N, C-alpha and C positions, 0 to 999 in steps of 0.2 A: 716845714720839711716836706719835700716832694716824694710821693710814693713811687717806687720803681717796680717794674715788672720782674717777677722772679726769673732767675736764670733756668735753663733747661735742667741743670743738675738739681737745683733747689726744688724745682717742680716735681721732679721724679722722687726726691727724698720725701717731700710732703705727701705725695701719692702713696709712697711705700708705707708711711705711717698709717694712712687711712686704710689701706688694703689689709694691714696686719690685724686690724680690728674685725675684719669680715670673717664669718665662720666657715666660709667655703674657699676653695682655691680660686685665686685671681691672678690673671696675667695681663700685662700691657705689652702690645706689639705695635711696631710701626708698619707702614705700608709695604715694606719689604719682607714682613713676616718675622722680623728680628724681635726677640723678647727683650724688653728693656726694664720691666719691673715684674717681680714674682713674689708673692707673699709666702709665708712659711707653710701655709696649708697646701699651696701648690707644690712646694718642694716635697712635702710628706706624701701627697697623693701620687706624684709621679716618680718618687724615689730618688730625686736628685738633690744635690746641695744647691744653695742659692747661686753660688758662683757657676756651677755646671749649667743651671738653667739659663743664666744670662748670656751664655755663649751659644745657645741653641736657637733654632728657629721654631716657630709654632709647628711647621711641617714635621719636625722631628718627633713631635708628640702625637702625630696622626698615623694610623696604620698605613703602610707603604701603598696598599692598593687604593687608598682614598686620597693620596696626596695631590694627584693631578686635579681631582675634583675640588679639593680644598683650596688650591691655588686660584681656581676660577671664582670660587665664592668670595675669596679675600679681595680679588681685584674688583669684583662687582660691588662689594661693600664699600671700598674706598672711592669708587666712582660716585656712589650715592650713599654717603654715610647716614645711617639712621638707626635708631634703637631697635633691637630685636630681642623680644622677651625670652625668658627661660623656656627651654624645650623646643625652640624653633629648630627644626631639622632633627627629627627623632632618630632613634637607632644609631646614635653617634658613639664612637669609641675612641678612647685615648690609649697611648702606648706608654707603659712604664719603662723605667730604665732597664728592668730585667727582661723586657720584651713582652711581658704579659699585657693583655688588653683589659681595659676597665670600661664599663658602660658609663656614659656621662650625659648630662644635660648642660647646654651652654647658653648664656645670655650675653649679648654684645651691645656695647655702648660706645659711640664715637666720642673721643675727647681730644682737645687741643693742648699740646705741650710745646711751648716756645713757638707757637704759630704753626706747628705741624700736626696734622690729623693722625691720631693713634686710635687704636681699638682697645677697649677695656673688656676682657673676656672673663665672665664669672662662670666657674666650672663646678658642677656638683657631681660627685661620685654617687651613682644611683645603684651601686651593686646591692646594698642592703635593701633598698626599696624594691628592686626587682626580685630579690630573694623572698621578701615578704609577700610580694604580689604572686609569685609562683607558689609559695606555700599556701596562700589564701585560695588560689585557683585549684591547687591540688586538694585542698580541704573541701572546696565546693564540689569538685568532681567526686571525691570520696563520699560526700554526703548524698550526691545525686545517685551514685552507684548503690549506696545503702538504701536510699529511698526506692530505687527501681527494684532491688532485690527483695525489699520488704513488701512491695505491692505486686510484684510479679506473680501471676497465678501458677507458674510452673516451678517444679523443684529444681534448686540449684545447690549442688554440694561440691565444695572445694576440698581436695585431699593433697597430702604430700605424695612423694614418689612411692611410698609403701602402702598407700591406700588409707592412711590415717586421716580422719575427717578433721579439717581445720575450721570449716564454717558450713552452716546450712541455713538457708533462708526460711522465713516463717511458713511459706507454702510447703516446704519439705516437712517441717515439723507437724503441720496440720495433716498432710497427706499420710504420714507414717505414724501419727499419734504420739509424738514426743513433745515434751515441754521445751520452753526456750533454752537453748544451749545444751540440751541433754545429748545431742548427737555428737557434739565436739569431743574429740578424744577417742571415739569409737572407730572401729575399722569399717570400711565400706562393705566388707563381707557380711557384717551384721545386718545390712540393709538388703542384701541380695536374697531373693526368694529361691533362686536356683544358682548353684555355684558358678561363678564367673570364670570363663575361660581366660587363662592368664597369658600375658604377652611373652615374647621371647626373653625379656629381662626378668620375668617372673613376677611382674607387678600386676596385681589383680585389677587395678583401676584402669589400666591402659588398653583393655580389650576393646576391639571395634572402634579405635580412635578415629574420629571425624566421619564415622559412618553411622547414621541413625539406625537403630535396631530395636526390635521389640524385646523387652526383658520383663522379668518378674521381680518386684520389690516385696519385701516382707515388712509388715507393720509391727509395731511394738507388741500388739496383742497376738501375734503369730499368724494373722490372716495375710494372704498374699493379694497383690493387685497387679495387673498388667500395666506396663508403662512403655512409652516410646522414649528412648534415651539416646543422647549423643554425648560422647566423651571427647574433650579436646585437651591438648597439652598446654600447661602453663609454663612459660619460659621467662628467665630473667633477662636483664639488659644485654648480657653476653650471648643469649640464645640457648643457654643450657636449660635442660628440663628441671623444673622445681616442683611439679605436681600436676594435678589433673582437675578438670572441671567437668562434672557430670550434670547435664541438664536433661530433665525428664518431665513428662506429664502423664497423668492418668488416662489410659485409653480403654477403660472398662466399657464405656458405651460403644466405642468403635468395635471392640471384640464382640460384644453382644449383638451389634448390628450385623457384623460379618457372620457370626454363628447363625443368626436368623436367616440371612441370605443363603448360607450353606444348607441350612435345614430345609428351606423352601426348594432349593435345587434338587434335594435328594428325597423329598417327601411329597406325597400326593396332597394337593391343597384342599381337597374336599374331605378326606378321611384322616389326614395326617399320618397315614401309614407310609412305610418306605415305598418309594417308587422303584422302577426297574433298575435304575443306576445304583441306588442304595441296596436293593435286594442282591444284585450281583456282587457288590462289595462284601456284604455280610455273608453271603453264601460261600464265597471263596474262602473266607476265614473259617467258616464252619467246616468246610470240607478238609481244610488243612488240619484242623484239630481232630476231626474224625479219623483221618489217615494216621495221625500221631498216636491216638489212644485206641485205635482198632474198633471204633463204634461205627454205626451206620446212620444214615439220614434219609428222610423221605420227603419228596417235594410233591405237593398236591396243587394242581391248577384247576381253579373253580370258575366256571362260566355260568352266570345266572340264566336260567331258562326263560325265554320270552320277555326279557327285561325291556326290550324296545317297546313292547306293548304297553308297559306302564308309562313310559315317557309320552307315547303317542296319545294314549287315552286320558291320562290323568295329569300330564304335564311334567316338565323336567324338574320342577321344584319337588314334586312328590318322588320322582325317581332319585333325586339327590338325597332326600331324606331316607329313602329305602336303603341306598348304598351305605349311608352312614350307620344305620342300625345294623345292617349285615356286618359291617366292619367291626362294630362294637361286640356283636355276638361272637365273631371269630376270635377277637382278642380275649374274650372271657373264656373261650374254650381251650386255647393253647396254654402250654406251660410257660414258665418265665423265660426259659432259654430258647423257645421256639420263635419263629418269625411269621408275622402276617404282613403281606404287602399287597398293594393294588397296582396292577400293570396298566390300568386304564379301562375306560368303559365299565363293563360289568365283570371284568376278570380279576380274580384275587389269587394270591399264591400263599400257601401255608408250607412252612418248612419245619418238619419234626426232627429234632436233633437228639444226639446222644442215645440212639436206639441200639439195643443189643442185637447181635446177629440173629437172623431168623426169628425176629420178634413177630408176634401175631398182633396186627393192628385192627383186626376186625371189630372188636368191641369199641375201641376209640372212634373208629370211623362210623360205626353205627350211631354212636352218641352225637357225632358231628351231623349226620343226616337228620337225626331227631331234633337237634338244635335248629337247623335251618328250616325244617318243616313246621316248627311251631309258628302259629299265626303272628304276623307283624301288623301292628296298627300304625298307619302313617297318615296324619292329618285327617283322621276320621275314617280312613279306608282300611279295612282288614284284608290282609293279603297272605297267601300261602306262597312260600319261596322254595323253589327247587333249583338244583344246580347239576350241570354235567361236569364230572370231575375226572381228571386224568392224573395218574400217579406214576412217579418214577423214583427208584431208590438208588442211593449211593452205597457202595461202589458198583452194584450189580448192573444198573441201567446207564451208568455214565460216571465219569470221574471228574468232570468239569461242570461249572455252573451252567454254561451255555448248553452243554449236551443234555443235562438233566431237564432244563427248561424246554428244549426242543422235543425231547422224548415225552415229557408230560403233556406238551401241547398236542402231539400226535395221539396220545391216549385220550385226551379230552375230546378231540374230534371223533374218535371212535365211539366215545360215550354218547355224543350228540347223534351220531348216525344210528346208534342202538336204541334210540327213542328217548334220549334225555333222562334226567332225574336218576342217573346211575353213575357208578364209578368204574373206570377201566384202568387197570395197571398196564404199563408199557410192556410190550413183548417185541421180539425181533421181526415178527410178521408186519408190524407197522412200518419198520424201516424198509422192508421189501415193498410194501404197498406204496410208501413214499417214493422209493427209487423208481418203481414202475410208473407212477404218475409223472415223475420227472422225465422218464424216457418217452412216455406217451405225449407229454407236452411238447417235447422237441420234435417228435415225429409228426404230431398234428400240425404244428407250425409249418413244417415242410410240406405236409399233405395239402394244405390250403393253397399252396403255390404250385403243386405238381399235379393237381387234378385227380387226386385219389378219392376225394369225397364225391358222393352222388346223392340224388334224392329219389326216393320211391314214393309211390302214391297209393293210398288205400281208399277205395270208393266209399261214399256215404249215401245212404238211400233214405227217402221219405217213407215213413210207415203209413202215411195218409193215402198216398196214391202209388207207392212203390217205385217212384221215379228216381233216377240218379240226380243228386243235388250238387255233388262236388267231390273233392278229395281232401284227405289229410296228407300234407307233405311231410315226409319223415327223412331226416338226414342219416346217411349211412357212410361208413368208412371202410374201405378195403386197403389195408396196409401191406406192402411187400414184406415188411418185417414181422408184424403182429397178426397178419391175416385179416379176417373180417372182425372188426372191433365193434362191439355192441354199443348203442348209445348210452346205456347205463354206465359204461366205462369212460367213454371219451367226452360226454357232455359235462360231467363234474370236473374233468381235467380242464376243459375249455373255460369253465367258469372260474376256477381257481387261478388260471394263468392269464386271464383277461382276453383270451382268444374268442370268447363267446360273442363279443361284439362283431368281430369280423365274420365268424361263422354264421351268426344270426342274419347279418345283412346278406351274406352270400345265399343262404337258403331262401330268403324272401325274394331276392332277384331271380334265382333259378326257377323257383316255383311259379312266380308271376309269368315268366316267359313260357314255361311249359303249359300252364293253364290256358293262356291265350291260344296256343297251338291246339290244345285239346278241344277247346270250344269250337274252333274252326273245323277240326276233324269230326267231332261228334255232332255238331250242328245244334248245340243247346248251350244256354248260359250256365256257367259253373261257378261254384264258390271254392276257395282253397283255404284250408286251415293250416296255420303254421305255429309251432310251439315257440313261446317267447320266454327267455330266461329273466329272472329278476334283475340280473346285472344289466341287461339291455335297457330295462325301464329306468335305471339310474343313470344311464349315459346322457350326455347333453344333446347329441345330434341324432338320436335314434328315430324320432318321428320324421325328421327331414330325410333321413336315409330311406325309410319305408316309403314315403310319398314319392321320392325320386325313383325308387325301384318300380313302383306301380306305374308311374308316368312313363318311364323308359319302355316298360313292357306293353303299355296300352291297356292295363287292367284297371277297372273302376275300384275305388276304395271300398265300396259296399260289397265287393266280391271277395274281400280278404277278411278272414277271421283269425284273430290272434289268441292262442290258447295260453292261459297263465295258470300257475299252480295255486291251489287253495291257500297255501301258506303265505303267499305274498299279501293276501288280503289282511293278514293278521300282524305281519311283522313290519310293514312300512306303510302304514295307513295313509298318512297325509300325502306323502309323495305319490303313492299309488293312485289315490283318488284323482289327483291332478293329472297324472299320466293317462288314466283310463278316460277321463273326461276329454282330454285332447284327442284321443283315438276316436271316441264317439262323435266328436264335433266334425271330424273328417269323414265320417261315415263308415269307419272300420268297425267290424263286429268284435266284441269281447266275449270270450268263452272261458269258463272256469273248468280246467281239466282235472281228471281223476277225483271228482268230487266225492266226499265221504271218507276218503282214506286219511286225510290230514286231521282236521279239527272238528269236522262234522257239525259245523255251526251255521245253520241256515240263516240265523239272525244277522250274520255279517252281510248276507246278500242284499239286505235292505239298504245298506249304506254305500254300496258300490254300484257304478254304472255297468251292469253286466247284461248281455243279451241272451246268453245260452249257458247251460251247465252240462257237463259230460259226466254221466254216472260211471264210476270206476268199475272195471271188469270184476273186481272182487265181489261186488254185489250182484252182478249179472250171472256169474258162473253157477251159483247154487239154484237158480230158478229152474223148476221142474224136478229138482232133487230134494231140496230142503224147503218144507212148507213155510218156514219162518223167514225165508229170504224175500218173499213177495211184499209183505207190508212195509219193509224199509224202502223198497223201490217205489211203492205206491206213494209213500209220504213225500219222497223227494220230488216226484212228478207233480203231485198236487200243490205243494208249496211253490215250486218253480213257476207253475202256470198261474198261481195266484199273484205272483210278482211279475207277470207278463214276460216270462223267460221261456225259451224253448229248451227241450231236453234231448240230449243225444246219449244213446247207450253204446258203449264200446265193448269189444270182446264178445260179441254175439256169435255163437257157434252152432246152435241147434234151432230146429223149427219151433220147439216148445218155448224157448226163450223169445224168439221173434213174435210168436203168437201172443204170449203173455204181455209183452211190451206194447204191442199194437192195441190189445184190448184194454190196457190201462192208460192209454193216452200218450205214450212216449212218441216224440216227434220224428226222430231220426235214429238210424242204427249204422254201425260199422263193425266189421269183424271178419274172421276167417270163413264164416258161413258164406260170405259174398266174395271176398278176395283178400289175400295177403297183400302186403305192400309190393308194388310192381314198378318197373321202369316206366318212364313217360311213354315210350313206344308201345309197351304192353297195355298201358292204361287207355290208349286210344281204342282198344278192342273191348273195353268194359261195356257190359250190357246196359242199355238205357233204362231197363226195368229190372226189378229184383228177379233173380234167376227162376224162382218158382212161378213168377207171374208172366214169364215170356211165353 
């Protein structure tokens, strides 16, 4: 019997039987896309009956948007039929009868039926698989989130819309001192150290949403800690609010660092006392309270006397230690509500608070003076400390912090001018004095440009031969407003206002020109002495200005003598030594003026390059009247000569004074006995010999 080939129908029937045994949906389609065989699983998967499927094309089971692409793939497959494994062409979808889409994987196999190539499509609905994959991915994400929250060093608290805590990570529990899960079910208000400002909806958790802010949390033990917190809204898939997430971390160190910086900005680094900024802030609060309760306050401004001498002789380290010990003494002296501050340098401020009206502070201030005068030992050096103190009271002397400071400062300068180591209370005359100085300063500035200033010359004579040796140049000012202003008034004003530099240069220039003319008129070489302010020595260009003035006038440097005060030698030693050396190197003479009135310390003369000292008129005046006056003058002359210095006596008015000075070795004299200060024209008529020797 001969085997015959099965007919097309038989082949399809046999294929149907085989496909029914398959666990997944299977379809057979021809090259035109017509479904010729479909198993029961295919009918179930796509929601059709077998009859319904067999009148459809494969395109009917593909989403409309993908049908054109599917047709191209089908044509390509039939052009080169070959097996394609499951999953080839991912992200495929089929369309069920009800229009719903199902994710599928498809495997293709070419088969011959009655000599015609067909395609056998094996289709797997992967809906369940994708669901499981999504669930697994969600589980992995949740585990990752839990892992992150567990290891995250910052606090994370999730709440519902009413602020009820739904979860809190371990960092939150550690930071706030709670055990695992103990925060869940509590309200966020229990965590807040300060009541949280509520949102419009009344929800406590919603404050400052999406805006980081510094807040205070409360630990379980009641202690508080500062945190930086950001609150964000939790929304569901529809965008509706479902709760809040508060993320925070402990900023204790940041706050401490910030407080340290603020403290540094408002306190003196050496003594840790309040500085000027902090003093003004505290003082304003004190004055407000005093106004409210009717009490008074007193502000004392202390300036240590001759403190610069400590820095210059013993070094700044010793000076710093001294300031620290003084600060400690002042802190021990004041009461708890009082203030001690350091304004800088050697200036301290004490504010006495809560004073009864008309209180007598004499005993308290006497104890302060006693405290300061007690010897202080610094690095082996025993020192006695004194201070010039200016005081002002609230509300009598001022109602603002700035006014009280200004008035106390004026009183302190009055204390310095009164000989230091004393206390002066502010009075209105100080304001008048200040206003007068202000007016004089403006007028002096104008006078320098308007030619109101002039120079007078007082002759100096040698006691050895009676000859005229030169003149002292003295600045004078005749103001159209103030009249003839004495140097005692306008020189301090010039120093305080900075005009002394301009004034000093002008005097040197004018005197140099006049002395050159006087030399020509008198026919003898002359020296000129000019007073020099400490402020001039501290200027940068003072030496160049002096040399330029001499050069322009044609006067030799050796013919100029600059007179400095005795106090300069003690207050600015290192700077002054360099300045005096520079003068001497140029040939300019250095004279110590008014010697004996300041510190009366001849020992300082051994340390400075000085050519001549001028005995103050205070010691000359009693000669011939007071027998005790002579020995002091004798000592000054003897020691000066021992140091190779010349001696000039000023203020000589009588023959007895002149004779005594000549007999005891004084070198030169000047005073009203010979001439008062006169103009350059009048100086040209000065006798070349002392009047009694003519």
